[in-house]
N, CA, C and O atoms as a DFTB+ gen file, in Angstrom:
556 C
 N C O
     1  1     150.660      62.204     154.822
     2  2     149.278      63.108     155.836
     3  2     148.597      63.154     155.599
     4  3     147.797      63.104     156.534
     5  1     148.033      63.279     154.390
     6  2     146.534      63.463     154.058
     7  2     146.289      64.768     154.124
     8  3     145.342      65.248     154.745
     9  1     146.975      65.293     153.604
    10  2     147.167      67.010     153.020
    11  2     147.333      68.078     151.522
    12  3     148.122      68.301     150.603
    13  1     146.530      68.337     151.837
    14  2     146.683      69.197     150.021
    15  2     147.630      70.450     149.770
    16  3     147.256      71.406     150.450
    17  1     148.765      70.726     148.979
    18  2     149.303      71.480     149.072
    19  2     149.495      71.751     147.311
    20  3     150.056      70.984     146.528
    21  1     148.786      73.195     146.960
    22  2     149.026      73.199     145.231
    23  2     150.351      73.266     145.160
    24  3     151.213      73.187     146.036
    25  1     150.424      73.458     143.742
    26  2     151.776      73.993     143.088
    27  2     152.005      75.335     143.362
    28  3     153.132      75.690     143.709
    29  1     151.170      76.064     143.263
    30  2     151.129      77.735     143.237
    31  2     151.589      77.984     144.737
    32  3     151.728      79.101     145.234
    33  1     151.786      76.867     145.330
    34  2     151.899      77.503     147.167
    35  2     153.227      77.361     147.319
    36  3     153.993      78.124     147.909
    37  1     153.597      75.822     146.471
    38  2     155.223      75.117     146.542
    39  2     155.957      76.511     145.637
    40  3     157.127      76.847     145.823
    41  1     155.336      76.980     144.979
    42  2     156.625      77.965     143.657
    43  2     156.288      79.517     144.559
    44  3     157.107      80.312     145.020
    45  1     154.848      79.567     144.588
    46  2     154.862      81.053     145.513
    47  2     155.934      82.011     146.008
    48  3     156.864      81.413     145.466
    49  1     156.398      82.808     146.482
    50  2     157.122      83.293     147.447
    51  2     156.584      83.409     149.117
    52  3     156.175      84.260     149.906
    53  1     156.868      82.045     149.060
    54  2     156.405      81.069     150.386
    55  2     157.382      80.841     151.276
    56  3     158.362      80.357     150.710
    57  1     157.537      80.992     152.497
    58  2     158.437      80.200     153.121
    59  2     158.122      79.077     153.994
    60  3     156.999      78.776     154.399
    61  1     159.328      78.431     154.270
    62  2     158.842      77.094     154.360
    63  2     157.933      77.010     155.610
    64  3     157.005      76.206     155.688
    65  1     158.291      77.979     156.679
    66  2     157.170      78.471     158.219
    67  2     155.543      78.240     157.801
    68  3     154.721      77.439     158.246
    69  1     155.413      79.429     156.613
    70  2     153.891      79.615     156.219
    71  2     153.299      78.224     155.416
    72  3     152.105      77.922     155.404
    73  1     154.372      77.451     154.755
    74  2     153.820      76.540     154.421
    75  2     153.460      74.943     155.025
    76  3     152.868      73.961     154.577
    77  1     154.608      75.497     157.077
    78  2     153.730      74.135     157.595
    79  2     152.552      75.105     158.013
    80  3     151.400      74.710     158.190
    81  1     152.874      76.129     158.121
    82  2     151.035      76.872     159.041
    83  2     150.273      76.334     157.956
    84  3     149.371      75.581     158.324
    85  1     150.372      76.491     156.839
    86  2     149.016      75.892     156.300
    87  2     148.872      74.577     155.837
    88  3     148.050      74.306     154.961
    89  1     150.069      73.205     156.678
    90  2     149.790      71.881     156.546
    91  2     148.992      72.107     158.092
    92  3     147.860      71.684     158.323
    93  1     149.726      72.759     158.938
    94  2     149.366      72.212     160.626
    95  2     147.679      72.488     160.485
    96  3     146.967      71.631     161.007
    97  1     147.001      73.642     159.804
    98  2     145.950      74.265     159.538
    99  2     144.895      72.890     158.696
   100  3     143.667      72.955     158.651
   101  1     145.420      72.151     158.314
   102  2     144.675      71.460     157.066
   103  2     144.799      70.390     157.970
   104  3     143.644      69.965     158.004
   105  1     145.818      69.312     159.123
   106  2     145.303      68.634     160.207
   107  2     144.539      68.594     160.939
   108  3     143.723      67.683     161.075
   109  1     144.639      69.662     161.637
   110  2     143.995      70.328     162.527
   111  2     142.097      70.237     162.086
   112  3     141.182      69.764     162.760
   113  1     142.067      70.781     160.951
   114  2     140.841      71.348     160.711
   115  2     139.977      72.692     161.071
   116  3     138.881      73.047     161.506
   117  1     141.521      73.313     160.478
   118  2     141.256      74.505     160.793
   119  2     140.734      75.009     159.378
   120  3     140.525      76.217     159.494
   121  1     140.522      74.700     158.453
   122  2     140.683      75.325     157.137
   123  2     139.578      74.697     156.711
   124  3     139.202      73.596     157.114
   125  1     138.687      75.822     155.359
   126  2     137.719      75.394     154.600
   127  2     138.051      74.910     153.468
   128  3     138.939      75.276     152.698
   129  1     136.883      73.593     153.337
   130  2     137.086      73.238     152.145
   131  2     136.621      74.382     150.699
   132  3     135.787      75.274     150.543
   133  1     137.620      73.781     149.904
   134  2     137.472      74.571     148.592
   135  2     136.626      73.954     148.258
   136  3     136.814      72.812     148.678
   137  1     135.228      74.058     147.400
   138  2     134.728      73.454     146.279
   139  2     134.539      74.230     145.141
   140  3     134.003      75.322     144.947
   141  1     135.324      73.095     144.148
   142  2     135.351      73.279     142.693
   143  2     133.652      73.390     142.413
   144  3     132.854      72.830     143.164
   145  1     133.291      74.070     141.407
   146  2     131.721      74.300     140.646
   147  2     132.099      74.364     139.672
   148  3     133.311      74.512     139.509
   149  1     130.840      74.242     138.120
   150  2     130.550      74.793     137.153
   151  2     131.438      76.289     137.103
   152  3     131.938      76.921     138.033
   153  1     131.414      76.568     135.658
   154  2     132.042      77.742     135.044
   155  2     131.124      78.256     134.275
   156  3     131.005      77.452     133.351
   157  1     130.420      79.108     134.118
   158  2     129.680      79.921     133.202
   159  2     130.471      80.244     131.743
   160  3     131.448      80.970     131.558
   161  1     129.957      79.714     131.102
   162  2     130.443      79.880     129.697
   163  2     129.821      81.307     129.169
   164  3     129.753      81.466     127.951
   165  1     129.479      82.088     129.827
   166  2     128.847      83.454     129.215
   167  2     129.914      84.424     129.194
   168  3     129.908      85.391     128.432
   169  1     131.186      84.076     130.347
   170  2     131.735      84.792     130.320
   171  2     133.648      84.281     129.516
   172  3     133.786      83.096     129.214
   173  1     134.677      85.100     129.317
   174  2     135.840      85.095     128.832
   175  2     136.275      84.506     130.186
   176  3     136.237      84.940     131.337
   177  1     136.839      82.988     129.447
   178  2     137.267      81.791     130.584
   179  2     138.744      82.184     129.926
   180  3     138.782      82.380     128.711
   181  1     140.131      82.318     130.824
   182  2     141.169      82.134     131.216
   183  2     141.743      80.938     130.818
   184  3     141.058      79.955     131.100
   185  1     142.565      80.765     130.371
   186  2     144.117      79.936     129.604
   187  2     144.647      79.757     130.621
   188  3     145.023      80.640     131.392
   189  1     144.825      77.747     130.871
   190  2     145.519      76.963     132.061
   191  2     147.124      77.152     131.224
   192  3     147.323      77.245     130.013
   193  1     148.263      77.167     132.511
   194  2     149.932      77.790     131.817
   195  2     149.906      77.099     130.761
   196  3     150.253      77.663     129.724
   197  1     149.438      75.509     130.704
   198  2     149.696      74.830     129.311
   199  2     149.455      75.366     127.490
   200  3     150.042      75.349     126.408
   201  1     148.127      75.821     128.147
   202  2     147.322      76.364     127.326
   203  2     148.026      77.776     126.457
   204  3     148.071      77.885     125.232
   205  1     148.538      78.775     127.461
   206  2     148.903      79.981     127.534
   207  2     150.651      80.032     126.243
   208  3     150.995      80.909     125.452
   209  1     151.312      78.698     126.592
   210  2     152.182      78.334     126.501
   211  2     151.987      77.954     124.489
   212  3     152.737      78.412     123.628
   213  1     150.835      77.069     124.250
   214  2     150.390      76.467     123.174
   215  2     149.985      77.614     122.323
   216  3     150.254      77.551     121.124
   217  1     149.110      79.099     122.997
   218  2     149.125      80.520     122.113
   219  2     150.166      81.086     122.182
   220  3     150.282      81.888     121.255
   221  1     151.076      81.061     122.902
   222  2     151.979      81.629     122.873
   223  2     153.306      81.227     121.855
   224  3     154.159      82.058     121.543
   225  1     153.318      79.988     121.458
   226  2     154.025      79.813     120.208
   227  2     153.330      79.694     118.730
   228  3     153.809      79.937     117.622
   229  1     152.254      79.313     119.044
   230  2     150.980      80.141     117.560
   231  2     151.290      81.762     117.095
   232  3     151.583      82.431     116.103
   233  1     150.992      81.891     118.624
   234  2     151.492      83.470     118.220
   235  2     153.051      83.589     116.803
   236  3     153.176      83.790     115.595
   237  1     153.803      83.341     117.860
   238  2     155.454      82.923     117.242
   239  2     155.337      82.634     115.406
   240  3     155.753      83.192     114.391
   241  1     154.753      81.778     115.648
   242  2     154.540      80.756     114.214
   243  2     153.386      80.189     114.011
   244  3     153.425      78.964     113.899
   245  1     151.905      80.929     113.890
   246  2     150.740      80.488     113.678
   247  2     150.744      79.501     112.169
   248  3     151.441      79.413     111.159
   249  1     149.471      78.834     112.753
   250  2     149.468      77.074     111.907
   251  2     150.177      76.458     111.758
   252  3     150.160      75.642     110.836
   253  1     151.352      76.602     112.807
   254  2     152.436      75.261     112.726
   255  2     151.805      74.799     113.383
   256  3     151.256      75.251     114.388
   257  1     151.747      73.272     112.687
   258  2     151.140      71.899     113.041
   259  2     151.909      71.088     114.510
   260  3     151.710      69.940     114.909
   261  1     152.627      71.921     114.966
   262  2     154.032      70.638     116.333
   263  2     152.609      70.367     116.818
   264  3     152.542      69.179     116.503
   265  1     152.061      70.498     117.073
   266  2     151.176      69.957     118.834
   267  2     149.832      69.529     118.235
   268  3     148.964      69.661     119.098
   269  1     149.166      68.913     116.697
   270  2     148.027      68.575     116.540
   271  2     148.571      67.217     116.479
   272  3     149.737      66.953     116.183
   273  1     147.742      66.448     116.749
   274  2     147.819      65.040     116.483
   275  2     146.955      64.259     115.730
   276  3     145.738      64.417     115.633
   277  1     148.079      62.860     114.859
   278  2     146.737      62.523     114.057
   279  2     147.043      61.165     114.012
   280  3     148.122      60.735     114.420
   281  1     145.932      60.271     113.417
   282  2     145.776      59.052     113.861
   283  2     144.964      58.248     112.295
   284  3     144.086      58.931     111.768
   285  1     145.194      57.281     111.840
   286  2     144.098      56.748     111.128
   287  2     143.773      55.165     111.303
   288  3     144.556      54.343     111.778
   289  1     142.443      54.899     110.817
   290  2     142.067      53.693     111.237
   291  2     141.862      52.568     110.610
   292  3     140.651      52.609     110.391
   293  1     142.270      51.560     110.167
   294  2     141.820      50.526     109.196
   295  2     140.865      49.850     109.585
   296  3     141.173      49.032     110.452
   297  1     139.240      49.873     109.122
   298  2     138.082      48.844     109.290
   299  2     138.013      48.332     108.339
   300  3     138.092      48.896     107.247
   301  1     137.859      47.211     108.508
   302  2     137.130      46.103     107.774
   303  2     135.582      46.101     107.754
   304  3     134.867      46.681     108.571
   305  1     135.165      45.349     106.681
   306  2     133.973      45.158     106.444
   307  2     132.867      46.352     106.261
   308  3     133.083      47.130     105.332
   309  1     132.069      46.499     106.811
   310  2     130.621      47.312     106.079
   311  2     131.030      48.206     107.265
   312  3     131.037      47.899     108.457
   313  1     131.556      50.010     106.380
   314  2     131.252      51.141     107.597
   315  2     129.587      51.273     107.222
   316  3     128.981      51.262     106.151
   317  1     129.138      51.408     108.710
   318  2     128.112      52.356     108.384
   319  2     128.444      53.586     108.878
   320  3     128.508      53.752     110.096
   321  1     128.773      54.909     107.730
   322  2     128.953      56.400     107.923
   323  2     128.024      56.761     108.895
   324  3     128.413      57.077     110.019
   325  1     126.824      56.753     108.594
   326  2     125.731      57.353     109.883
   327  2     126.620      57.083     111.066
   328  3     127.662      57.640     111.412
   329  1     126.120      56.345     111.461
   330  2     126.792      55.510     112.501
   331  2     128.504      56.539     113.603
   332  3     128.729      56.994     114.724
   333  1     129.077      56.403     112.504
   334  2     130.352      56.597     112.895
   335  2     130.065      58.112     113.437
   336  3     130.216      58.555     114.575
   337  1     129.565      58.816     112.153
   338  2     129.425      60.104     112.312
   339  2     128.250      60.357     113.670
   340  3     128.704      61.174     114.472
   341  1     127.190      59.945     113.968
   342  2     126.515      59.872     115.453
   343  2     127.597      59.608     116.117
   344  3     128.105      60.709     116.328
   345  1     128.309      58.731     116.611
   346  2     129.644      58.138     117.236
   347  2     131.044      59.467     117.921
   348  3     131.461      59.504     119.078
   349  1     131.338      60.101     117.126
   350  2     131.991      61.013     116.731
   351  2     131.362      62.458     117.111
   352  3     132.171      63.346     117.378
   353  1     130.114      62.730     117.151
   354  2     128.946      63.767     117.263
   355  2     129.132      63.943     118.687
   356  3     129.220      64.986     119.334
   357  1     129.183      62.550     119.112
   358  2     128.430      62.133     120.671
   359  2     130.149      62.273     121.446
   360  3     130.146      62.636     122.623
   361  1     131.119      62.074     120.986
   362  2     132.411      62.374     121.548
   363  2     132.591      64.067     121.957
   364  3     132.717      64.635     123.042
   365  1     132.547      64.459     120.833
   366  2     132.296      65.981     120.644
   367  2     131.335      67.027     121.504
   368  3     131.776      67.943     122.198
   369  1     130.443      66.823     121.386
   370  2     129.064      66.873     122.537
   371  2     129.918      66.424     123.548
   372  3     130.662      67.361     123.837
   373  1     130.151      65.499     124.181
   374  2     130.619      65.273     125.911
   375  2     131.632      65.733     126.159
   376  3     131.853      66.050     127.328
   377  1     132.705      65.958     125.066
   378  2     133.901      66.532     125.749
   379  2     133.872      68.075     125.226
   380  3     133.989      68.116     124.001
   381  1     133.787      68.954     125.647
   382  2     134.259      71.041     125.488
   383  2     135.489      70.997     124.640
   384  3     135.608      71.573     123.558
   385  1     136.659      70.044     125.402
   386  2     137.980      70.555     124.699
   387  2     138.013      70.152     122.998
   388  3     139.013      70.253     122.288
   389  1     137.155      69.849     122.716
   390  2     137.784      69.233     121.163
   391  2     136.709      70.787     120.830
   392  3     136.764      71.242     119.688
   393  1     135.976      71.355     121.666
   394  2     134.570      72.511     120.481
   395  2     135.497      73.971     120.907
   396  3     135.176      75.069     120.452
   397  1     136.705      73.774     121.865
   398  2     137.227      75.019     122.252
   399  2     138.799      75.256     121.833
   400  3     139.857      74.677     122.077
   401  1     138.267      76.789     120.826
   402  2     139.404      77.420     120.248
   403  2     140.063      79.020     121.087
   404  3     139.297      79.603     121.854
   405  1     141.265      79.504     120.881
   406  2     141.538      79.822     121.516
   407  2     141.535      81.518     120.403
   408  3     141.842      81.812     119.248
   409  1     140.931      82.320     121.758
   410  2     141.071      84.232     121.062
   411  2     141.813      85.139     121.179
   412  3     142.907      84.581     121.085
   413  1     141.999      86.181     121.324
   414  2     142.658      87.055     121.492
   415  2     141.664      88.300     122.165
   416  3     141.432      89.025     121.198
   417  1     141.235      88.660     122.911
   418  2     140.609      89.674     123.741
   419  2     141.979      91.243     124.298
   420  3     142.932      91.144     125.071
   421  1     141.523      92.426     123.562
   422  2     142.491      92.969     123.892
   423  2     144.333      92.665     124.645
   424  3     144.948      92.863     125.693
   425  1     144.518      92.166     123.476
   426  2     145.903      90.681     123.283
   427  2     145.568      89.688     124.393
   428  3     146.481      88.880     124.569
   429  1     144.927      89.589     124.877
   430  2     144.589      88.615     126.233
   431  2     143.997      87.191     125.730
   432  3     142.855      87.002     125.310
   433  1     144.717      86.525     125.826
   434  2     144.423      84.861     125.398
   435  2     143.208      84.485     126.110
   436  3     143.200      84.848     127.286
   437  1     142.118      83.815     125.678
   438  2     141.071      83.332     126.215
   439  2     140.364      82.247     125.260
   440  3     140.550      82.087     124.054
   441  1     139.348      81.418     126.277
   442  2     138.882      79.852     125.499
   443  2     137.545      80.507     124.648
   444  3     136.765      81.439     124.849
   445  1     137.677      79.796     123.912
   446  2     136.129      80.588     123.495
   447  2     135.216      78.302     122.814
   448  3     135.422      77.571     121.846
   449  1     134.646      78.242     123.619
   450  2     133.661      76.949     123.779
   451  2     132.799      76.911     122.980
   452  3     131.713      77.270     123.435
   453  1     132.802      76.581     121.800
   454  2     131.652      76.135     120.683
   455  2     130.381      75.668     121.197
   456  3     130.375      74.815     122.085
   457  1     129.243      76.168     120.702
   458  2     128.384      75.060     121.252
   459  2     128.539      73.574     120.870
   460  3     129.683      73.283     120.521
   461  1     127.851      72.805     120.861
   462  2     127.766      71.321     120.402
   463  2     126.717      71.019     119.717
   464  3     125.629      70.924     120.287
   465  1     126.881      70.760     118.035
   466  2     125.777      70.822     117.246
   467  2     126.186      69.798     116.568
   468  3     127.090      69.095     117.019
   469  1     125.529      69.502     115.228
   470  2     125.814      68.432     114.023
   471  2     126.970      68.657     113.572
   472  3     127.382      69.776     113.269
   473  1     127.791      67.293     113.459
   474  2     129.046      67.356     112.968
   475  2     128.958      66.486     111.660
   476  3     128.586      65.316     111.566
   477  1     129.476      67.513     110.477
   478  2     130.084      66.552     109.696
   479  2     131.241      65.804     109.050
   480  3     132.374      66.282     109.107
   481  1     130.974      64.530     108.375
   482  2     131.843      63.257     108.685
   483  2     132.271      63.536     107.554
   484  3     131.313      63.614     106.786
   485  1     133.622      63.808     106.839
   486  2     134.140      64.047     105.649
   487  2     134.082      62.509     104.714
   488  3     134.949      61.756     105.157
   489  1     133.343      61.910     103.629
   490  2     133.902      61.221     102.985
   491  2     134.363      60.800     101.827
   492  3     133.744      61.039     100.790
   493  1     135.357      60.209     101.838
   494  2     136.216      60.028     100.313
   495  2     135.686      58.848     100.138
   496  3     135.679      57.874     100.891
   497  1     135.059      59.059      98.669
   498  2     134.484      57.543      97.689
   499  2     136.276      56.855      97.015
   500  3     136.911      57.563      96.234
   501  1     136.633      55.976      97.305
   502  2     137.654      55.392      96.586
   503  2     137.333      54.486      95.715
   504  3     138.315      54.099      95.081
   505  1     136.339      53.985      95.425
   506  2     135.746      52.335      94.584
   507  2     136.053      52.767      93.728
   508  3     136.850      52.022      93.158
   509  1     135.785      54.142      92.923
   510  2     136.497      54.113      91.406
   511  2     137.332      54.048      91.284
   512  3     137.432      53.871      90.070
   513  1     138.815      54.056      91.926
   514  2     140.033      54.348      91.811
   515  2     140.762      52.941      92.094
   516  3     140.719      52.465      93.228
   517  1     141.269      52.443      91.304
   518  2     142.472      51.162      90.773
   519  2     142.688      50.490      92.427
   520  3     142.898      51.265      93.360
   521  1     142.635      49.467      92.578
   522  2     142.864      48.708      94.062
   523  2     144.109      49.308      94.621
   524  3     144.212      49.650      95.799
   525  1     145.558      49.483      93.244
   526  2     146.660      49.143      94.244
   527  2     146.748      50.781      94.723
   528  3     147.700      51.196      95.383
   529  1     145.276      51.906      94.164
   530  2     145.445      53.173      94.236
   531  2     145.252      53.318      95.827
   532  3     146.035      53.786      96.654
   533  1     144.205      52.872      95.969
   534  2     143.491      52.653      97.074
   535  2     144.128      51.932      98.180
   536  3     144.174      52.583      99.224
   537  1     144.439      51.202      98.205
   538  2     146.202      50.656      98.916
   539  2     147.592      51.549      99.491
   540  3     148.338      51.252     100.424
   541  1     147.627      52.378      98.855
   542  2     148.175      53.437      98.606
   543  2     147.415      54.856      99.638
   544  3     147.758      55.518     100.617
   545  1     146.463      54.797      98.894
   546  2     145.424      56.477      99.848
   547  2     145.605      55.550     101.205
   548  3     146.209      56.143     102.098
   549  1     145.187      54.189     101.523
   550  2     144.542      53.699     102.907
   551  2     145.613      53.391     104.022
   552  3     145.341      53.203     105.208
   553  1     147.176      53.365     103.330
   554  2     148.102      52.963     104.362
   555  2     149.200      54.142     104.371
   556  3     150.147      54.098     105.157
């Protein structure tokens, strides 16, 4: 039908009649379009429901790595560590979610978005280790 009904509209205390009116208003063009614009980072940002859930679980068991994702990449050939560092820094700069942490203000969780800045790539030199140890450390 080309109409939009938010999840909040479905789960709030609304009647079927009220939802029907909302849908009819959209179909007849009697609604105002909602424009989503940028939000200032100079004020406290609230958490989404999913973020609130993660914050709540972290309050129950601080530091639990349950929701951390990790991975490994095998690189063959010569590695240009500076290009790798710059690439990761650009990704962090572009995606502020990678710079976002949760804090509590007056007992309520908020998002704190750090400014983009230089990122340090930790390097571990395994060249002095025996080859079998390198294979174990890299696998």
